C-alpha positions in Angstrom: 14.5 -48.7 -66.9 12.7 -49.5 -63.6 16.1 -49.4 -61.8 16.8 -45.9 -63.3 13.3 -44.7 -62.3 13.8 -46.0 -58.8 17.2 -44.3 -58.6 15.8 -40.9 -59.8 12.9 -41.2 -57.4 15.1 -42.1 -54.5 17.4 -39.2 -55.3 14.5 -36.7 -55.5 13.1 -38.0 -52.2 16.5 -37.7 -50.5 16.9 -34.2 -51.8 13.4 -33.3 -50.4 14.1 -34.8 -47.0 17.5 -33.0 -46.9 15.8 -29.6 -47.8 13.1 -30.2 -45.3 15.5 -31.1 -42.5 17.7 -28.1 -43.4 14.6 -25.8 -43.3 13.5 -27.2 -40.0 16.9 -26.9 -38.5 17.1 -23.3 -39.7 13.6 -22.5 -38.2 14.6 -24.2 -34.9 17.8 -22.3 -34.8 16.0 -19.0 -35.5 13.4 -19.7 -32.7 16.2 -20.6 -30.3 18.0 -17.4 -31.1 14.8 -15.3 -30.6 14.2 -17.1 -27.3 17.7 -16.5 -26.1 17.5 -12.8 -27.1 14.2 -12.4 -25.2 15.6 -14.2 -22.2 18.7 -11.9 -22.3 16.5 -8.8 -22.7 14.3 -9.9 -19.8 17.3 -10.5 -17.6 18.6 -7.1 -18.4 15.2 -5.5 -17.7 14.8 -7.3 -14.4 18.4 -6.3 -13.4 17.8 -2.7 -14.3 14.5 -2.5 -12.4 15.9 -4.3 -9.4 18.7 -1.7 -9.3 16.2 1.1 -9.5 14.1 -0.5 -6.7 17.2 -0.9 -4.5 18.2 2.7 -5.0 14.7 3.8 -4.2 14.6 1.8 -1.0 18.0 3.1 0.1 17.0 6.7 -0.6 13.6 6.3 1.2 15.3 4.6 4.2 17.7 7.6 4.5 14.8 10.0 4.4 12.7 8.1 6.9 15.6 7.7 9.3 16.1 11.4 9.4 12.4 11.9 10.2 12.6 9.2 12.8 15.4 11.0 14.6 13.3 14.1 14.8 10.0 12.4 15.8 11.0 9.3 17.7 9.6 10.7 21.0 6.1 11.0 19.5 6.2 7.5 18.2 7.5 6.1 21.5 4.8 8.0 23.5 2.1 6.6 21.2 3.4 3.0 21.6 3.7 3.4 25.4 0.1 4.5 25.5 -0.9 1.4 23.7 0.4 -0.6 26.6 -1.3 1.8 29.1 -4.6 1.2 27.2 -4.1 -2.6 27.5 -3.3 -2.2 31.2 -6.5 -0.2 31.8 -8.5 -2.8 29.9 -7.0 -5.6 32.0 -7.7 -3.6 35.2 -11.4 -3.1 34.5 -11.7 -6.9 34.1 -11.0 -7.2 37.8 -14.1 -5.0 38.4 -16.3 -6.9 35.9 -19.4 -8.7 37.3 -21.3 -11.0 34.9 -25.0 -10.6 34.7 -27.9 -11.0 32.3 -27.3 -9.7 28.8 -28.8 -6.2 28.4 -31.7 -5.6 26.0 -30.1 -4.5 22.7 -31.6 -3.5 19.4 -28.7 -5.0 17.4 -29.0 -8.3 19.1 -32.7 -8.3 18.2 -32.1 -7.5 14.5 -28.9 -9.4 13.7 -28.7 -13.2 13.9 -26.1 -14.5 16.4 -23.0 -15.9 14.7 -22.2 -18.2 17.6 -18.8 -19.1 19.1 -17.8 -21.3 16.2 -18.0 -18.3 13.8 -16.8 -15.6 16.0 -13.5 -15.6 14.1 -15.1 -13.9 11.1 -15.1 -10.4 12.6 -11.5 -10.9 13.8 -10.4 -12.1 10.4 -11.9 -9.0 8.7 -10.2 -6.7 11.3 -6.9 -8.5 10.6 -7.2 -7.8 6.9 -8.0 -4.1 7.5 -5.1 -3.8 9.9 -2.5 -5.5 7.8 -3.7 -3.7 4.6 -3.3 -0.3 6.2 0.1 -1.2 7.8 1.5 -2.3 4.4 0.1 0.8 2.7 2.0 3.1 5.1 5.3 1.5 3.9 4.5 1.9 0.2 6.9 4.9 -0.2 9.8 2.4 0.1 8.6 0.6 -3.1 6.6 2.8 -5.4 7.8 5.8 -7.4 4.6 7.8 -6.8 4.2 8.6 -3.2 2.2 11.1 -1.1 3.1 10.4 2.5 6.1 9.9 4.8 5.9 6.6 6.8 7.2 8.1 10.0 4.9 11.2 9.8 1.8 9.2 9.0 2.3 6.9 12.0 2.8 10.0 14.2 -0.6 11.1 13.1 -2.3 7.7 13.4 -0.9 7.3 17.0 -2.2 10.8 17.9 -5.7 9.8 16.8 -5.5 6.5 18.6 -4.2 8.0 21.9 -7.0 10.6 22.0 -9.7 8.1 21.2 -8.3 5.5 23.7 -8.1 8.1 26.5 -11.8 8.8 26.0 -12.5 5.1 25.9 -10.7 4.4 29.2 -12.6 7.2 31.0 -15.9 5.8 29.6 -15.6 2.1 30.5 -14.3 2.9 34.0 -17.2 5.2 34.6 -19.8 2.4 34.3 -19.2 -1.3 34.1 -21.7 -3.2 32.1 -22.2 -7.0 32.0 -20.2 -8.3 29.0 -22.3 -9.9 26.2 -19.4 -12.0 24.9 -19.6 -15.7 25.6 -16.6 -15.9 28.0 -18.0 -12.9 29.9 -21.4 -14.4 30.7 -22.6 -15.9 34.0 -21.2 -19.4 34.6 -18.0 -18.8 32.6 -14.7 -19.1 34.6 -13.2 -16.3 32.6 -16.0 -13.8 33.4 -14.2 -12.7 36.6 -10.6 -12.5 37.7 -9.3 -13.5 41.1 -7.5 -10.9 43.1 -4.0 -10.4 41.7 -1.2 -12.0 43.8 1.5 -9.5 42.7 2.0 -6.3 40.9 3.8 -8.1 38.1 0.7 -10.1 37.4 -1.2 -6.9 36.6 1.6 -5.2 34.7 2.2 -8.2 32.4 -1.6 -8.2 31.6 -1.3 -12.0 30.8 -0.6 -11.2 27.2 -2.0 -12.4 24.8 -4.6 -14.4 26.7 -5.6 -11.5 28.9 -6.2 -9.3 25.8 -8.2 -11.8 23.8 -10.4 -12.8 26.7 -11.0 -9.5 28.4 -14.3 -8.3 29.9 -15.7 -5.0 31.0 -14.0 -2.7 28.5 -17.1 -2.2 26.4 -18.0 1.5 25.7 -16.6 2.0 23.1 -15.3 -0.7 20.8 -11.5 -0.8 20.5 -11.7 -2.6 17.2 -13.9 0.2 15.8 -11.3 2.8 17.0 -8.5 1.2 15.0 -10.7 0.6 12.0 -12.1 4.1 11.8 -8.8 5.7 12.4 -7.2 3.7 9.6 -10.1 4.4 7.2 -10.1 8.2 8.0 -6.4 8.4 7.5 -6.5 6.7 4.1 -9.5 8.9 3.2 -7.3 12.0 3.6 -3.9 10.7 2.5 -4.8 7.8 0.1 -5.0 8.2 -3.6 -7.3 5.4 -4.8 -11.0 6.4 -4.7 -12.1 2.8 -5.1 -10.0 1.7 -2.0 -11.5 4.6 0.0 -15.0 3.4 -0.8 -14.1 -0.2 -0.1 -12.6 0.9 3.3 -15.8 2.5 4.4 -17.9 -0.5 3.2 -15.6 -2.9 5.2 -16.0 -0.6 8.2 -19.8 -0.9 8.0 -19.5 -4.7 7.6 -17.1 -4.8 10.6 -19.7 -2.9 12.7 -22.4 -5.5 12.0 -20.0 -8.5 12.6 -19.0 -7.2 16.0 -22.6 -7.0 17.1 -23.5 -10.3 15.5 -20.6 -11.9 17.2 -21.9 -10.5 20.6 -18.5 -9.0 21.4 -20.0 -5.6 22.0 -23.4 -4.0 22.5 -24.7 -1.9 19.7 -24.1 1.2 21.7 -20.4 0.4 21.8 -20.2 0.5 18.1 -22.5 3.5 17.6 -20.6 5.6 20.1 -17.3 4.7 18.4 -18.7 5.9 15.0 -19.3 9.5 16.1 -16.6 9.8 18.7 -13.7 8.6 16.7 -14.7 10.6 13.6 -15.0 13.7 15.7 -11.6 13.0 17.4 -9.9 12.6 14.1 -11.6 15.8 12.8 -10.5 18.0 15.7 -7.1 16.5 16.3 -6.3 16.8 12.6 -6.9 20.6 12.9 -4.5 20.9 15.8 -1.6 19.0 14.1 0.7 20.7 11.7 0.0 20.2 8.1 1.8 17.1 6.8 3.9 17.9 3.7 2.5 16.5 0.5 5.2 14.8 -1.6 3.2 15.2 -4.8 2.8 19.0 -4.5 6.2 19.9 -6.1 6.1 21.5 -9.6 8.6 21.5 -12.4 9.1 24.9 -13.9 9.7 25.0 -17.7 13.3 26.1 -18.4 13.9 29.1 -20.6 17.5 28.3 -21.7 20.0 25.5 -21.6 21.4 26.8 -18.3 17.9 27.0 -16.9 17.3 23.4 -18.1 20.3 22.2 -16.2 19.3 24.2 -13.1 15.8 22.9 -13.3 17.0 19.3 -13.6 19.3 19.8 -10.6 16.4 21.2 -8.6 14.3 18.2 -9.6 17.0 15.8 -8.6 17.5 17.5 -5.2 13.7 17.4 -4.7 13.6 13.7 -5.5 16.5 13.0 -3.1 14.8 15.0 -0.4 11.6 13.1 -0.8 13.4 9.7 -0.7 13.2 9.0 -4.5 16.1 7.8 -6.5 17.1 10.1 -9.4 15.8 8.2 -12.4 15.3 10.0 -15.7 12.4 7.7 -16.5 10.6 9.1 -13.5 10.0 12.5 -15.1 6.3 12.1 -15.8 3.5 13.2 -13.5 4.9 16.5 -12.3 5.5 18.2 -15.7 3.9 21.6 -16.3 2.7 21.8 -12.7 0.3 18.9 -13.0 0.0 15.7 -11.0 -1.5 12.6 -12.4 -3.2 10.9 -9.5 -5.4 7.8 -10.0 -5.9 8.5 -13.6 -7.0 12.2 -13.2 -4.9 15.3 -13.7 -4.8 17.8 -10.8 -3.0 21.2 -10.8 -0.4 21.4 -8.1 -0.2 24.3 -5.7 2.5 26.4 -7.3 2.2 29.7 -5.4 5.7 29.2 -4.1 7.1 29.3 -7.6 4.9 32.2 -8.6 3.2 30.2 -11.3 
């Protein structure tokens, strides 16, 4: 009897183990199948999105090359003037004579950061510069775009050239003793010996001569770039929070420049009103830059109109450097543009809407 009971118990236990093993195996197989399907779907999604991105980059590149062919002279002139500005700053260094630091309200109010923390203002300026530079190339990546990279840089260089021309005239008019540490009395970098050749002047000892320049004070070159970038994004950017952050960083940059003793307070104050006025008046003289979000999509009245409207939309996308993607039919419907979470009516006078 005991043997029979043992046999029945063993048989029942074996059956239970087998059922459990079979259930676990089935569950594991199901999980594995789901994982493989998800992996396959993810691979397909990544591949599809990568293909769309590549088409977008190619279309945008074609558009920007066409604009570059038309506007390369303006870009080249702006870049050449950057060299002229550096050459002028190098030249005034030969005229610089160190002396006692002038009385300055900013020096009195702001604590001195010192040479060991002078990198803070340069780091912030680098972040602002790189952020703006990358933003100007966002049309190559994102579907929603408002600017053309070539045209926005033509505008930026126009602002920079006008501001830098005024700066050159200003710091050559009166040379002030530099407040920076390497420009003070006793520093071997405060004055430059007479140049031995023309090439020594033309090469401007880059980058050492740019970093350790003296005499080019009124007004701050760092503030010129920062204010031009922030003003440009204020007009052509779409994110309100980034606009507010840009102005906040500009104010912080102003204080850091004075606290680092790289400029007098007057250099920063003059830059604030001069650059903003330059941007305001130069912007009025330049032709209006086309807004890529201003196109509207008319509602078709028939099947033929539907096809014609679709073809017009595709042509408009190709002209703007966008790939023709059916999933991209979103923000321009019914003559509205969804920008930064808010709907704005587009200018549709051209279409008679």
